[in-house]
CHARMM internal coordinates of N, CA and C (Angstrom, degrees):
IC EDIT
DIST 1 N 1 CA 1.4979
DIST 1 CA 1 C 1.4651
ANGL 1 N 1 CA 1 C 111.40
DIST 1 C 2 N 1.3095
ANGL 1 CA 1 C 2 N 123.36
DIHE 1 N 1 CA 1 C 2 N -20.58
DIST 2 N 2 CA 1.4471
ANGL 1 C 2 N 2 CA 120.73
DIHE 1 CA 1 C 2 N 2 CA 173.52
DIST 2 CA 2 C 1.5027
ANGL 2 N 2 CA 2 C 112.75
DIHE 1 C 2 N 2 CA 2 C 94.76
DIST 2 C 3 N 1.3542
ANGL 2 CA 2 C 3 N 114.05
DIHE 2 N 2 CA 2 C 3 N -169.86
DIST 3 N 3 CA 1.5012
ANGL 2 C 3 N 3 CA 117.48
DIHE 2 CA 2 C 3 N 3 CA 178.00
DIST 3 CA 3 C 1.4839
ANGL 3 N 3 CA 3 C 106.99
DIHE 2 C 3 N 3 CA 3 C -107.04
DIST 3 C 4 N 1.2941
ANGL 3 CA 3 C 4 N 116.41
DIHE 3 N 3 CA 3 C 4 N 149.62
DIST 4 N 4 CA 1.4807
ANGL 3 C 4 N 4 CA 122.54
DIHE 3 CA 3 C 4 N 4 CA 175.78
DIST 4 CA 4 C 1.5275
ANGL 4 N 4 CA 4 C 109.66
DIHE 3 C 4 N 4 CA 4 C -60.88
DIST 4 C 5 N 1.2597
ANGL 4 CA 4 C 5 N 112.67
DIHE 4 N 4 CA 4 C 5 N 138.31
DIST 5 N 5 CA 1.4916
ANGL 4 C 5 N 5 CA 117.28
DIHE 4 CA 4 C 5 N 5 CA 175.93
DIST 5 CA 5 C 1.5227
ANGL 5 N 5 CA 5 C 109.53
DIHE 4 C 5 N 5 CA 5 C -146.53
DIST 5 C 6 N 1.3387
ANGL 5 CA 5 C 6 N 114.05
DIHE 5 N 5 CA 5 C 6 N 145.50
DIST 6 N 6 CA 1.4766
ANGL 5 C 6 N 6 CA 120.09
DIHE 5 CA 5 C 6 N 6 CA 171.52
DIST 6 CA 6 C 1.4951
ANGL 6 N 6 CA 6 C 108.31
DIHE 5 C 6 N 6 CA 6 C -149.80
DIST 6 C 7 N 1.2749
ANGL 6 CA 6 C 7 N 114.57
DIHE 6 N 6 CA 6 C 7 N 149.15
DIST 7 N 7 CA 1.4775
ANGL 6 C 7 N 7 CA 121.10
DIHE 6 CA 6 C 7 N 7 CA -177.40
DIST 7 CA 7 C 1.6020
ANGL 7 N 7 CA 7 C 105.58
DIHE 6 C 7 N 7 CA 7 C -100.04
DIST 7 C 8 N 1.3895
ANGL 7 CA 7 C 8 N 115.07
DIHE 7 N 7 CA 7 C 8 N 129.02
DIST 8 N 8 CA 1.4268
ANGL 7 C 8 N 8 CA 119.98
DIHE 7 CA 7 C 8 N 8 CA 174.02
DIST 8 CA 8 C 1.4940
ANGL 8 N 8 CA 8 C 105.71
DIHE 7 C 8 N 8 CA 8 C -112.95
DIST 8 C 9 N 1.3766
ANGL 8 CA 8 C 9 N 116.42
DIHE 8 N 8 CA 8 C 9 N 123.37
DIST 9 N 9 CA 1.3909
ANGL 8 C 9 N 9 CA 121.08
DIHE 8 CA 8 C 9 N 9 CA -179.24
DIST 9 CA 9 C 1.4827
ANGL 9 N 9 CA 9 C 110.41
DIHE 8 C 9 N 9 CA 9 C -152.12
DIST 9 C 10 N 1.3328
ANGL 9 CA 9 C 10 N 119.16
DIHE 9 N 9 CA 9 C 10 N 164.49
DIST 10 N 10 CA 1.4565
ANGL 9 C 10 N 10 CA 120.09
DIHE 9 CA 9 C 10 N 10 CA -178.23
DIST 10 CA 10 C 1.5033
ANGL 10 N 10 CA 10 C 112.40
DIHE 9 C 10 N 10 CA 10 C -77.40
DIST 10 C 11 N 1.3443
ANGL 10 CA 10 C 11 N 115.63
DIHE 10 N 10 CA 10 C 11 N 159.48
DIST 11 N 11 CA 1.4581
ANGL 10 C 11 N 11 CA 123.12
DIHE 10 CA 10 C 11 N 11 CA 179.47
DIST 11 CA 11 C 1.4801
ANGL 11 N 11 CA 11 C 111.73
DIHE 10 C 11 N 11 CA 11 C -55.37
DIST 11 C 12 N 1.2860
ANGL 11 CA 11 C 12 N 122.77
DIHE 11 N 11 CA 11 C 12 N -31.73
DIST 12 N 12 CA 1.3965
ANGL 11 C 12 N 12 CA 127.36
DIHE 11 CA 11 C 12 N 12 CA 178.43
DIST 12 CA 12 C 1.4836
ANGL 12 N 12 CA 12 C 116.69
DIHE 11 C 12 N 12 CA 12 C -57.12
DIST 12 C 13 N 1.4062
ANGL 12 CA 12 C 13 N 114.67
DIHE 12 N 12 CA 12 C 13 N -17.80
DIST 13 N 13 CA 1.4276
ANGL 12 C 13 N 13 CA 119.37
DIHE 12 CA 12 C 13 N 13 CA -178.54
DIST 13 CA 13 C 1.5153
ANGL 13 N 13 CA 13 C 111.32
DIHE 12 C 13 N 13 CA 13 C -112.98
DIST 13 C 14 N 1.3589
ANGL 13 CA 13 C 14 N 118.78
DIHE 13 N 13 CA 13 C 14 N 15.30
DIST 14 N 14 CA 1.4416
ANGL 13 C 14 N 14 CA 121.61
DIHE 13 CA 13 C 14 N 14 CA -174.99
DIST 14 CA 14 C 1.5471
ANGL 14 N 14 CA 14 C 112.05
DIHE 13 C 14 N 14 CA 14 C -59.69
DIST 14 C 15 N 1.3383
ANGL 14 CA 14 C 15 N 116.02
DIHE 14 N 14 CA 14 C 15 N -52.41
DIST 15 N 15 CA 1.5277
ANGL 14 C 15 N 15 CA 115.90
DIHE 14 CA 14 C 15 N 15 CA -178.80
DIST 15 CA 15 C 1.5697
ANGL 15 N 15 CA 15 C 110.87
DIHE 14 C 15 N 15 CA 15 C -58.80
DIST 15 C 16 N 1.2768
ANGL 15 CA 15 C 16 N 115.34
DIHE 15 N 15 CA 15 C 16 N -46.42
DIST 16 N 16 CA 1.5079
ANGL 15 C 16 N 16 CA 118.30
DIHE 15 CA 15 C 16 N 16 CA 178.49
DIST 16 CA 16 C 1.4961
ANGL 16 N 16 CA 16 C 113.49
DIHE 15 C 16 N 16 CA 16 C -58.57
DIST 16 C 17 N 1.3183
ANGL 16 CA 16 C 17 N 117.86
DIHE 16 N 16 CA 16 C 17 N -40.46
DIST 17 N 17 CA 1.4385
ANGL 16 C 17 N 17 CA 120.13
DIHE 16 CA 16 C 17 N 17 CA -178.58
DIST 17 CA 17 C 1.4986
ANGL 17 N 17 CA 17 C 111.10
DIHE 16 C 17 N 17 CA 17 C -69.19
DIST 17 C 18 N 1.3050
ANGL 17 CA 17 C 18 N 118.04
DIHE 17 N 17 CA 17 C 18 N -43.49
DIST 18 N 18 CA 1.4913
ANGL 17 C 18 N 18 CA 124.24
DIHE 17 CA 17 C 18 N 18 CA 179.02
DIST 18 CA 18 C 1.5508
ANGL 18 N 18 CA 18 C 108.00
DIHE 17 C 18 N 18 CA 18 C -59.39
DIST 18 C 19 N 1.3384
ANGL 18 CA 18 C 19 N 117.36
DIHE 18 N 18 CA 18 C 19 N -47.77
DIST 19 N 19 CA 1.4442
ANGL 18 C 19 N 19 CA 120.27
DIHE 18 CA 18 C 19 N 19 CA -179.57
DIST 19 CA 19 C 1.4860
ANGL 19 N 19 CA 19 C 114.80
DIHE 18 C 19 N 19 CA 19 C -65.21
DIST 19 C 20 N 1.3182
ANGL 19 CA 19 C 20 N 114.89
DIHE 19 N 19 CA 19 C 20 N -40.24
DIST 20 N 20 CA 1.4930
ANGL 19 C 20 N 20 CA 120.98
DIHE 19 CA 19 C 20 N 20 CA 179.42
DIST 20 CA 20 C 1.5316
ANGL 20 N 20 CA 20 C 110.22
DIHE 19 C 20 N 20 CA 20 C -63.95
DIST 20 C 21 N 1.3069
ANGL 20 CA 20 C 21 N 116.86
DIHE 20 N 20 CA 20 C 21 N -42.76
DIST 21 N 21 CA 1.4549
ANGL 20 C 21 N 21 CA 117.57
DIHE 20 CA 20 C 21 N 21 CA -174.94
DIST 21 CA 21 C 1.4872
ANGL 21 N 21 CA 21 C 108.85
DIHE 20 C 21 N 21 CA 21 C -69.66
DIST 21 C 22 N 1.3660
ANGL 21 CA 21 C 22 N 118.50
DIHE 21 N 21 CA 21 C 22 N -33.45
DIST 22 N 22 CA 1.4486
ANGL 21 C 22 N 22 CA 119.93
DIHE 21 CA 21 C 22 N 22 CA 174.83
DIST 22 CA 22 C 1.4777
ANGL 22 N 22 CA 22 C 112.75
DIHE 21 C 22 N 22 CA 22 C -65.05
DIST 22 C 23 N 1.2959
ANGL 22 CA 22 C 23 N 117.04
DIHE 22 N 22 CA 22 C 23 N -43.94
DIST 23 N 23 CA 1.4652
ANGL 22 C 23 N 23 CA 123.68
DIHE 22 CA 22 C 23 N 23 CA -178.46
DIST 23 CA 23 C 1.5466
ANGL 23 N 23 CA 23 C 108.74
DIHE 22 C 23 N 23 CA 23 C -61.35
DIST 23 C 24 N 1.3075
ANGL 23 CA 23 C 24 N 115.41
DIHE 23 N 23 CA 23 C 24 N -40.81
DIST 24 N 24 CA 1.5084
ANGL 23 C 24 N 24 CA 120.61
DIHE 23 CA 23 C 24 N 24 CA 178.67
DIST 24 CA 24 C 1.5056
ANGL 24 N 24 CA 24 C 114.66
DIHE 23 C 24 N 24 CA 24 C -75.68
DIST 24 C 25 N 1.2911
ANGL 24 CA 24 C 25 N 113.65
DIHE 24 N 24 CA 24 C 25 N -1.21
DIST 25 N 25 CA 1.5335
ANGL 24 C 25 N 25 CA 117.77
DIHE 24 CA 24 C 25 N 25 CA 179.23
DIST 25 CA 25 C 1.5213
ANGL 25 N 25 CA 25 C 111.51
DIHE 24 C 25 N 25 CA 25 C 80.29
DIST 25 C 26 N 1.2637
ANGL 25 CA 25 C 26 N 120.41
DIHE 25 N 25 CA 25 C 26 N 20.48
DIST 26 N 26 CA 1.5216
ANGL 25 C 26 N 26 CA 125.20
DIHE 25 CA 25 C 26 N 26 CA -178.15
DIST 26 CA 26 C 1.5253
ANGL 26 N 26 CA 26 C 108.85
DIHE 25 C 26 N 26 CA 26 C -127.02
DIST 26 C 27 N 1.3933
ANGL 26 CA 26 C 27 N 121.87
DIHE 26 N 26 CA 26 C 27 N 58.99
DIST 27 N 27 CA 1.3960
ANGL 26 C 27 N 27 CA 120.94
DIHE 26 CA 26 C 27 N 27 CA -173.57
DIST 27 CA 27 C 1.5802
ANGL 27 N 27 CA 27 C 114.83
DIHE 26 C 27 N 27 CA 27 C -67.46
DIST 27 C 28 N 1.3602
ANGL 27 CA 27 C 28 N 112.32
DIHE 27 N 27 CA 27 C 28 N -19.93
DIST 28 N 28 CA 1.5087
ANGL 27 C 28 N 28 CA 114.78
DIHE 27 CA 27 C 28 N 28 CA -178.19
DIST 28 CA 28 C 1.5565
ANGL 28 N 28 CA 28 C 109.66
DIHE 27 C 28 N 28 CA 28 C -101.90
DIST 28 C 29 N 1.3040
ANGL 28 CA 28 C 29 N 118.11
DIHE 28 N 28 CA 28 C 29 N 11.72
DIST 29 N 29 CA 1.4743
ANGL 28 C 29 N 29 CA 120.04
DIHE 28 CA 28 C 29 N 29 CA 177.16
DIST 29 CA 29 C 1.5155
ANGL 29 N 29 CA 29 C 109.65
DIHE 28 C 29 N 29 CA 29 C -57.12
DIST 29 C 30 N 1.3153
ANGL 29 CA 29 C 30 N 117.63
DIHE 29 N 29 CA 29 C 30 N 128.12
DIST 30 N 30 CA 1.4878
ANGL 29 C 30 N 30 CA 122.09
DIHE 29 CA 29 C 30 N 30 CA -176.24
DIST 30 CA 30 C 1.5001
ANGL 30 N 30 CA 30 C 114.61
DIHE 29 C 30 N 30 CA 30 C -59.96
DIST 30 C 31 N 1.2923
ANGL 30 CA 30 C 31 N 117.13
DIHE 30 N 30 CA 30 C 31 N 128.38
DIST 31 N 31 CA 1.4512
ANGL 30 C 31 N 31 CA 122.04
DIHE 30 CA 30 C 31 N 31 CA 175.63
DIST 31 CA 31 C 1.4977
ANGL 31 N 31 CA 31 C 110.46
DIHE 30 C 31 N 31 CA 31 C -129.23
DIST 31 C 32 N 1.3039
ANGL 31 CA 31 C 32 N 115.85
DIHE 31 N 31 CA 31 C 32 N 140.57
DIST 32 N 32 CA 1.4812
ANGL 31 C 32 N 32 CA 123.41
DIHE 31 CA 31 C 32 N 32 CA 177.56
DIST 32 CA 32 C 1.5197
ANGL 32 N 32 CA 32 C 105.93
DIHE 31 C 32 N 32 CA 32 C -119.13
DIST 32 C 33 N 1.3238
ANGL 32 CA 32 C 33 N 119.35
DIHE 32 N 32 CA 32 C 33 N 118.75
DIST 33 N 33 CA 1.4553
ANGL 32 C 33 N 33 CA 120.71
DIHE 32 CA 32 C 33 N 33 CA -177.41
DIST 33 CA 33 C 1.5659
ANGL 33 N 33 CA 33 C 107.34
DIHE 32 C 33 N 33 CA 33 C -104.90
DIST 33 C 34 N 1.3150
ANGL 33 CA 33 C 34 N 112.90
DIHE 33 N 33 CA 33 C 34 N 120.76
DIST 34 N 34 CA 1.5243
ANGL 33 C 34 N 34 CA 120.76
DIHE 33 CA 33 C 34 N 34 CA 179.57
DIST 34 CA 34 C 1.4924
ANGL 34 N 34 CA 34 C 110.99
DIHE 33 C 34 N 34 CA 34 C -102.72
DIST 34 C 35 N 1.3161
ANGL 34 CA 34 C 35 N 117.67
DIHE 34 N 34 CA 34 C 35 N 175.78
DIST 35 N 35 CA 1.4748
ANGL 34 C 35 N 35 CA 120.83
DIHE 34 CA 34 C 35 N 35 CA -173.50
DIST 35 CA 35 C 1.5558
ANGL 35 N 35 CA 35 C 109.54
DIHE 34 C 35 N 35 CA 35 C -64.48
DIST 35 C 36 N 1.3538
ANGL 35 CA 35 C 36 N 111.01
DIHE 35 N 35 CA 35 C 36 N 147.23
DIST 36 N 36 CA 1.4882
ANGL 35 C 36 N 36 CA 120.67
DIHE 35 CA 35 C 36 N 36 CA 179.04
DIST 36 CA 36 C 1.5631
ANGL 36 N 36 CA 36 C 105.14
DIHE 35 C 36 N 36 CA 36 C -115.10
DIST 36 C 37 N 1.3284
ANGL 36 CA 36 C 37 N 117.71
DIHE 36 N 36 CA 36 C 37 N 145.93
DIST 37 N 37 CA 1.4809
ANGL 36 C 37 N 37 CA 128.59
DIHE 36 CA 36 C 37 N 37 CA -9.86
DIST 37 CA 37 C 1.5584
ANGL 37 N 37 CA 37 C 109.86
DIHE 36 C 37 N 37 CA 37 C -82.15
DIST 37 C 38 N 1.2417
ANGL 37 CA 37 C 38 N 110.45
DIHE 37 N 37 CA 37 C 38 N 163.16
DIST 38 N 38 CA 1.5256
ANGL 37 C 38 N 38 CA 118.47
DIHE 37 CA 37 C 38 N 38 CA 179.97
DIST 38 CA 38 C 1.5307
ANGL 38 N 38 CA 38 C 110.47
DIHE 37 C 38 N 38 CA 38 C -102.62
DIST 38 C 39 N 1.2668
ANGL 38 CA 38 C 39 N 118.61
DIHE 38 N 38 CA 38 C 39 N -37.76
DIST 39 N 39 CA 1.4879
ANGL 38 C 39 N 39 CA 122.98
DIHE 38 CA 38 C 39 N 39 CA -170.93
DIST 39 CA 39 C 1.5818
ANGL 39 N 39 CA 39 C 109.37
DIHE 38 C 39 N 39 CA 39 C -61.11
DIST 39 C 40 N 1.3013
ANGL 39 CA 39 C 40 N 122.23
DIHE 39 N 39 CA 39 C 40 N -30.38
DIST 40 N 40 CA 1.4084
ANGL 39 C 40 N 40 CA 121.21
DIHE 39 CA 39 C 40 N 40 CA -175.28
DIST 40 CA 40 C 1.4969
ANGL 40 N 40 CA 40 C 112.40
DIHE 39 C 40 N 40 CA 40 C -93.38
DIST 40 C 41 N 1.3302
ANGL 40 CA 40 C 41 N 119.67
DIHE 40 N 40 CA 40 C 41 N 2.81
DIST 41 N 41 CA 1.5275
ANGL 40 C 41 N 41 CA 122.57
DIHE 40 CA 40 C 41 N 41 CA 177.27
DIST 41 CA 41 C 1.5519
ANGL 41 N 41 CA 41 C 109.42
DIHE 40 C 41 N 41 CA 41 C -80.11
DIST 41 C 42 N 1.2962
ANGL 41 CA 41 C 42 N 112.16
DIHE 41 N 41 CA 41 C 42 N 153.41
DIST 42 N 42 CA 1.4899
ANGL 41 C 42 N 42 CA 119.72
DIHE 41 CA 41 C 42 N 42 CA 175.84
DIST 42 CA 42 C 1.5353
ANGL 42 N 42 CA 42 C 107.99
DIHE 41 C 42 N 42 CA 42 C -79.30
DIST 42 C 43 N 1.3303
ANGL 42 CA 42 C 43 N 117.03
DIHE 42 N 42 CA 42 C 43 N 166.21
DIST 43 N 43 CA 1.4776
ANGL 42 C 43 N 43 CA 121.83
DIHE 42 CA 42 C 43 N 43 CA 176.78
DIST 43 CA 43 C 1.5535
ANGL 43 N 43 CA 43 C 107.56
DIHE 42 C 43 N 43 CA 43 C -58.20
DIST 43 C 44 N 1.2991
ANGL 43 CA 43 C 44 N 119.21
DIHE 43 N 43 CA 43 C 44 N -42.50
DIST 44 N 44 CA 1.4814
ANGL 43 C 44 N 44 CA 120.75
DIHE 43 CA 43 C 44 N 44 CA -179.29
DIST 44 CA 44 C 1.5384
ANGL 44 N 44 CA 44 C 109.84
DIHE 43 C 44 N 44 CA 44 C -64.10
DIST 44 C 45 N 1.2931
ANGL 44 CA 44 C 45 N 120.48
DIHE 44 N 44 CA 44 C 45 N -41.50
DIST 45 N 45 CA 1.4621
ANGL 44 C 45 N 45 CA 121.30
DIHE 44 CA 44 C 45 N 45 CA 179.18
DIST 45 CA 45 C 1.5191
ANGL 45 N 45 CA 45 C 108.86
DIHE 44 C 45 N 45 CA 45 C -64.63
DIST 45 C 46 N 1.2221
ANGL 45 CA 45 C 46 N 119.32
DIHE 45 N 45 CA 45 C 46 N -42.55
DIST 46 N 46 CA 1.4892
ANGL 45 C 46 N 46 CA 124.34
DIHE 45 CA 45 C 46 N 46 CA -178.42
DIST 46 CA 46 C 1.6189
ANGL 46 N 46 CA 46 C 106.56
DIHE 45 C 46 N 46 CA 46 C -64.71
DIST 46 C 47 N 1.2827
ANGL 46 CA 46 C 47 N 116.98
DIHE 46 N 46 CA 46 C 47 N -40.42
DIST 47 N 47 CA 1.4607
ANGL 46 C 47 N 47 CA 121.43
DIHE 46 CA 46 C 47 N 47 CA 177.56
DIST 47 CA 47 C 1.5421
ANGL 47 N 47 CA 47 C 109.85
DIHE 46 C 47 N 47 CA 47 C -62.01
DIST 47 C 48 N 1.3252
ANGL 47 CA 47 C 48 N 114.56
DIHE 47 N 47 CA 47 C 48 N -48.91
DIST 48 N 48 CA 1.4640
ANGL 47 C 48 N 48 CA 118.83
DIHE 47 CA 47 C 48 N 48 CA 177.15
DIST 48 CA 48 C 1.5421
ANGL 48 N 48 CA 48 C 112.43
DIHE 47 C 48 N 48 CA 48 C -58.28
DIST 48 C 49 N 1.2900
ANGL 48 CA 48 C 49 N 113.99
DIHE 48 N 48 CA 48 C 49 N -44.19
DIST 49 N 49 CA 1.5375
ANGL 48 C 49 N 49 CA 117.55
DIHE 48 CA 48 C 49 N 49 CA 178.26
DIST 49 CA 49 C 1.4839
ANGL 49 N 49 CA 49 C 111.59
DIHE 48 C 49 N 49 CA 49 C -60.71
DIST 49 C 50 N 1.3160
ANGL 49 CA 49 C 50 N 114.48
DIHE 49 N 49 CA 49 C 50 N -40.96
DIST 50 N 50 CA 1.5407
ANGL 49 C 50 N 50 CA 119.09
DIHE 49 CA 49 C 50 N 50 CA -179.29
DIST 50 CA 50 C 1.4762
ANGL 50 N 50 CA 50 C 107.94
DIHE 49 C 50 N 50 CA 50 C -61.13
DIST 50 C 51 N 1.3338
ANGL 50 CA 50 C 51 N 117.88
DIHE 50 N 50 CA 50 C 51 N -43.12
DIST 51 N 51 CA 1.4929
ANGL 50 C 51 N 51 CA 120.84
DIHE 50 CA 50 C 51 N 51 CA 179.23
DIST 51 CA 51 C 1.5372
ANGL 51 N 51 CA 51 C 111.92
DIHE 50 C 51 N 51 CA 51 C -62.96
DIST 51 C 52 N 1.3447
ANGL 51 CA 51 C 52 N 118.52
DIHE 51 N 51 CA 51 C 52 N -35.27
DIST 52 N 52 CA 1.4419
ANGL 51 C 52 N 52 CA 122.45
DIHE 51 CA 51 C 52 N 52 CA 177.84
DIST 52 CA 52 C 1.5389
ANGL 52 N 52 CA 52 C 113.54
DIHE 51 C 52 N 52 CA 52 C -67.20
DIST 52 C 53 N 1.3673
ANGL 52 CA 52 C 53 N 112.24
DIHE 52 N 52 CA 52 C 53 N -35.51
DIST 53 N 53 CA 1.4666
ANGL 52 C 53 N 53 CA 117.30
DIHE 52 CA 52 C 53 N 53 CA -174.10
DIST 53 CA 53 C 1.4766
ANGL 53 N 53 CA 53 C 115.36
DIHE 52 C 53 N 53 CA 53 C -99.29
DIST 53 C 54 N 1.2950
ANGL 53 CA 53 C 54 N 119.66
DIHE 53 N 53 CA 53 C 54 N -2.54
DIST 54 N 54 CA 1.4806
ANGL 53 C 54 N 54 CA 121.00
DIHE 53 CA 53 C 54 N 54 CA -175.46
DIST 54 CA 54 C 1.4394
ANGL 54 N 54 CA 54 C 118.29
DIHE 53 C 54 N 54 CA 54 C -59.69
DIST 54 C 55 N 1.4247
ANGL 54 CA 54 C 55 N 115.42
DIHE 54 N 54 CA 54 C 55 N -36.49
DIST 55 N 55 CA 1.4917
ANGL 54 C 55 N 55 CA 117.38
DIHE 54 CA 54 C 55 N 55 CA 176.21
DIST 55 CA 55 C 1.5110
ANGL 55 N 55 CA 55 C 110.28
DIHE 54 C 55 N 55 CA 55 C -68.13
DIST 55 C 56 N 1.3279
ANGL 55 CA 55 C 56 N 117.62
DIHE 55 N 55 CA 55 C 56 N -39.91
DIST 56 N 56 CA 1.4742
ANGL 55 C 56 N 56 CA 120.36
DIHE 55 CA 55 C 56 N 56 CA 178.95
DIST 56 CA 56 C 1.5126
ANGL 56 N 56 CA 56 C 112.71
DIHE 55 C 56 N 56 CA 56 C -64.69
DIST 56 C 57 N 1.2779
ANGL 56 CA 56 C 57 N 116.33
DIHE 56 N 56 CA 56 C 57 N -36.42
DIST 57 N 57 CA 1.5198
ANGL 56 C 57 N 57 CA 119.56
DIHE 56 CA 56 C 57 N 57 CA 177.94
DIST 57 CA 57 C 1.4886
ANGL 57 N 57 CA 57 C 110.38
DIHE 56 C 57 N 57 CA 57 C -71.56
DIST 57 C 58 N 1.3354
ANGL 57 CA 57 C 58 N 118.78
DIHE 57 N 57 CA 57 C 58 N -38.97
DIST 58 N 58 CA 1.4110
ANGL 57 C 58 N 58 CA 122.76
DIHE 57 CA 57 C 58 N 58 CA 179.21
DIST 58 CA 58 C 1.5809
ANGL 58 N 58 CA 58 C 110.29
DIHE 57 C 58 N 58 CA 58 C -63.77
DIST 58 C 59 N 1.3857
ANGL 58 CA 58 C 59 N 114.48
DIHE 58 N 58 CA 58 C 59 N -42.05
DIST 59 N 59 CA 1.4555
ANGL 58 C 59 N 59 CA 120.71
DIHE 58 CA 58 C 59 N 59 CA 176.71
DIST 59 CA 59 C 1.5196
ANGL 59 N 59 CA 59 C 108.82
DIHE 58 C 59 N 59 CA 59 C -60.71
DIST 59 C 60 N 1.3190
ANGL 59 CA 59 C 60 N 119.00
DIHE 59 N 59 CA 59 C 60 N -43.68
DIST 60 N 60 CA 1.5017
ANGL 59 C 60 N 60 CA 122.10
DIHE 59 CA 59 C 60 N 60 CA -177.58
DIST 60 CA 60 C 1.4939
ANGL 60 N 60 CA 60 C 108.64
DIHE 59 C 60 N 60 CA 60 C -62.83
DIST 60 C 61 N 1.3020
ANGL 60 CA 60 C 61 N 120.43
DIHE 60 N 60 CA 60 C 61 N -30.87
DIST 61 N 61 CA 1.4568
ANGL 60 C 61 N 61 CA 125.28
DIHE 60 CA 60 C 61 N 61 CA -175.08
DIST 61 CA 61 C 1.5216
ANGL 61 N 61 CA 61 C 110.46
DIHE 60 C 61 N 61 CA 61 C -84.24
DIST 61 C 62 N 1.3699
ANGL 61 CA 61 C 62 N 118.29
DIHE 61 N 61 CA 61 C 62 N -19.80
DIST 62 N 62 CA 1.4240
ANGL 61 C 62 N 62 CA 117.42
DIHE 61 CA 61 C 62 N 62 CA -174.36
DIST 62 CA 62 C 1.4445
ANGL 62 N 62 CA 62 C 115.38
DIHE 61 C 62 N 62 CA 62 C -113.94
DIST 62 C 63 N 1.3112
ANGL 62 CA 62 C 63 N 119.29
DIHE 62 N 62 CA 62 C 63 N -10.52
DIST 63 N 63 CA 1.4933
ANGL 62 C 63 N 63 CA 120.58
DIHE 62 CA 62 C 63 N 63 CA 176.28
DIST 63 CA 63 C 1.5145
ANGL 63 N 63 CA 63 C 111.03
DIHE 62 C 63 N 63 CA 63 C -91.48
DIST 63 C 64 N 1.2966
ANGL 63 CA 63 C 64 N 115.03
DIHE 63 N 63 CA 63 C 64 N 143.42
DIST 64 N 64 CA 1.4908
ANGL 63 C 64 N 64 CA 118.59
DIHE 63 CA 63 C 64 N 64 CA -179.10
DIST 64 CA 64 C 1.5696
ANGL 64 N 64 CA 64 C 106.97
DIHE 63 C 64 N 64 CA 64 C -80.44
DIST 64 C 65 N 1.2640
ANGL 64 CA 64 C 65 N 115.31
DIHE 64 N 64 CA 64 C 65 N 124.19
DIST 65 N 65 CA 1.5161
ANGL 64 C 65 N 65 CA 121.61
DIHE 64 CA 64 C 65 N 65 CA 177.84
DIST 65 CA 65 C 1.4499
ANGL 65 N 65 CA 65 C 110.20
DIHE 64 C 65 N 65 CA 65 C -65.21
DIST 65 C 66 N 1.4018
ANGL 65 CA 65 C 66 N 119.24
DIHE 65 N 65 CA 65 C 66 N 150.20
DIST 66 N 66 CA 1.4245
ANGL 65 C 66 N 66 CA 121.68
DIHE 65 CA 65 C 66 N 66 CA 177.18
DIST 66 CA 66 C 1.5283
ANGL 66 N 66 CA 66 C 108.30
DIHE 65 C 66 N 66 CA 66 C -63.91
DIST 66 C 67 N 1.2904
ANGL 66 CA 66 C 67 N 116.02
DIHE 66 N 66 CA 66 C 67 N 157.80
DIST 67 N 67 CA 1.4725
ANGL 66 C 67 N 67 CA 124.73
DIHE 66 CA 66 C 67 N 67 CA 177.84
DIST 67 CA 67 C 1.5777
ANGL 67 N 67 CA 67 C 108.57
DIHE 66 C 67 N 67 CA 67 C -68.09
DIST 67 C 68 N 1.3207
ANGL 67 CA 67 C 68 N 115.94
DIHE 67 N 67 CA 67 C 68 N 140.11
DIST 68 N 68 CA 1.5000
ANGL 67 C 68 N 68 CA 120.71
DIHE 67 CA 67 C 68 N 68 CA -177.69
DIST 68 CA 68 C 1.4912
ANGL 68 N 68 CA 68 C 109.35
DIHE 67 C 68 N 68 CA 68 C -69.96
END
COOR INIT
IC SEED 1 N 1 CA 1 C
IC BUILD
C-alpha cells in the first residue's frame, strides 16, 4: 500500500498541482492548499497557518484516496 503522502502548497499553485497530478496518473493524490503567498509571511504567521491547517493535513494523510 505504500506510505501516506499529501502535498501541501499555496492556493497560487492549485491549477498547476491538479494538472500535474493528472498528468502523473494520480488525480486523487491528496493536496492541501494553504494561504498564498507564503514567502512574505513571518515565522509567527506561518506557525499560525500550520495550526489552522493541521487537521486538514492529518486528514489528507489518513484517508484513502479514490482510485484513479
